[in-house]
N, C-alpha and C positions, 0 to 999 in steps of 0.2 A: 426342892429342886436339886437334881443331882449335879455333881461337879462335872460329869461328862457333858451335860447339856450346855454349860456356860464356859467350857474350856476354850472355845473359839471366840468368845466375846472379847472385845478389846479392853485393855486396862486403862482406867482413867485415874488421874491424879486429882485430889479434891482439895480445894482451898476455901476457907471460911473466914469471913470478916466478922469479928465479934462486935457486940453492941458498943463496946467502949473504944474499939480500935478504928484506925483509918485504913489499915492495909489488910489484905487477905493473907492468911497463914496456911501453909501446907499442913493438913491434918491426917492425910492417909491416902490410900488407893482402894479402888474397887473395880470389879469387872461388871460391865453392863452391855446390853445389846446396842444401845445408842445413847446420845447425849441426854435426851429427855429422861430416860430410865436412870442414867448415872446421877442426874440432879435429884431425882426423887429418892433414889437409894441413899445418896449422900445425906439428904435431909433426914431420912429415917435413922441412919447409922450415926452421923456425926453431930446432929443438933437435937437430940432427944430431950435435952434439958434446957432448951431455948438458948444455946450458947452463941448463936450467930444471927445476923440479919441479912447476909448475902452469901451465896454459894457460887463458886466457879468450879467447873470440871473441865479438864483438858485431857484429851487422849494422849497417853504417854508417848506415843510414837512421834508426836509433834514437839516434844521438848528436847532441846539440845543443851547439853551441859558441858562445862569444861572438864577435863580429865584431872581428877584429884592427884594422880601420880605425877602430873606435870605442873603442879602448883607453883613451884619456885620459878622455873623459866617463864611460865605464863604471866605471873604477876610482877616479876622483877622490873620490867621497864618502867613501872610507876615510880620506883625508887629514884630513877634518874631525873625525874621532873620535880625538883624541889619547889618550883613556883606553884605547884598544885597544892602544896601543903599550906594550911591556913596560918602556920607560924611564920611564913615568909613575909607576910604583909604587916605593916605597922598600922594600927588603928588609932584614929583621933581619940583624945581623952574624953571628949563629950559623948562618945559612943559607949554606953554603959550596958546595953542589953544584947550583946553579941555572944 
């Protein structure tokens, strides 16, 4: 298939859940005509050695991300809320598996 034919296909982000894991991990991207084709292509490309048991594909245009260059001002407010840090609380001695 020529690259001219699929240049207008949307870009999909691919997430795979491994057999041992509970969460999906981003493994890569691919172009596909629709979500069904994206899942089939993701299976063929990213799970050739039976690496996963679940695949998610998300059209890239639907993903919104924070700006890496604005990392400090974006995440700074969390530092002002010390009550959110687990070290703020005292745990009873009988609690041993926390």
